C-alpha positions as CSV (number, residue, x, y, z in Angstrom):
1,X,0.0,0.0,0.0
2,X,1.2,3.5,-0.9
3,X,0.2,6.6,1.2
4,X,-1.3,9.4,-0.9
5,X,-2.5,12.8,0.3
6,X,-4.9,14.6,-2.0
7,X,-5.8,18.3,-1.9
8,X,-9.5,18.9,-2.4
9,X,-9.9,22.7,-1.8
10,X,-13.7,22.8,-2.1
11,X,-14.3,20.1,0.5
12,X,-14.6,22.3,3.5
13,X,-17.9,21.5,5.3
14,X,-18.9,18.3,6.9
15,X,-21.5,17.9,4.2
16,X,-18.8,18.0,1.5
17,X,-16.6,15.6,3.4
18,X,-19.5,13.2,3.6
19,X,-20.2,13.5,-0.1
20,X,-16.5,12.7,-0.9
21,X,-16.5,9.8,1.6
22,X,-19.7,8.4,0.0
23,X,-18.2,8.7,-3.5
24,X,-15.0,6.7,-2.6
25,X,-16.2,4.2,0.1
26,X,-16.9,1.4,-2.3
27,X,-13.6,1.5,-4.2
28,X,-11.6,-1.6,-3.7
29,X,-7.9,-1.2,-2.9
30,X,-8.1,2.0,-0.7
31,X,-8.1,2.7,3.0
32,X,-9.1,6.2,4.2
33,X,-6.5,7.3,6.7
34,X,-7.8,10.9,7.3
35,X,-10.6,13.0,5.8
36,X,-10.6,16.6,6.8
37,X,-11.4,20.1,5.4
38,X,-9.5,20.3,2.1
39,X,-7.5,17.2,2.5
40,X,-7.8,13.4,2.0
41,X,-5.2,11.0,3.1
42,X,-5.5,7.4,1.9
43,X,-3.5,4.3,1.3
44,X,-3.9,2.9,-2.2
45,X,-2.8,-0.5,-3.6
46,X,-1.5,0.9,-6.9
47,X,-1.7,3.9,-9.4
48,X,-4.8,2.5,-11.1
49,X,-6.7,2.6,-7.8
50,X,-5.4,6.2,-7.3
51,X,-6.7,7.2,-10.7
52,X,-10.1,5.6,-9.9
53,X,-10.2,7.5,-6.6
54,X,-9.5,10.8,-8.3
55,X,-12.2,10.1,-10.9
56,X,-14.8,9.3,-8.3
57,X,-14.0,12.5,-6.4
58,X,-14.2,14.6,-9.5
59,X,-17.5,12.9,-10.6
60,X,-18.9,13.9,-7.2
61,X,-18.2,17.5,-8.2
62,X,-14.9,18.3,-6.5
63,X,-11.6,19.4,-8.0
64,X,-8.6,17.4,-6.9
65,X,-5.3,19.2,-6.4
66,X,-4.8,22.4,-8.4
67,X,-3.4,25.7,-7.3
68,X,-6.5,27.9,-6.9
69,X,-5.5,29.3,-3.6
70,X,-6.9,32.8,-3.1
71,X,-9.7,32.3,-5.6
72,X,-13.4,31.9,-4.8
73,X,-14.7,28.3,-4.4
74,X,-15.7,26.6,-7.6
75,X,-17.5,23.8,-5.8
76,X,-20.2,22.5,-8.3
77,X,-22.3,21.2,-5.4
78,X,-23.0,24.7,-4.1
79,X,-22.5,23.7,-0.5
80,X,-19.1,25.4,0.1
81,X,-19.0,29.0,-1.0
């Protein structure tokens, strides 16, 4: 297992964290280590699982990574503004 930390800037509220957790909970090959405002730490079996993880988060409406610090939230779910 490989430890990965993802930046999810728009995942700030408990509601957003719950949405992300729901989007990734059924992916085989990951173990959530820590889920907090703006960050997700997981252990993944391989790079393919990491790609699946990122796709699931993006499909839920959140941008993974990026360098949009200082800009307004672009959260497509409308919960974190």
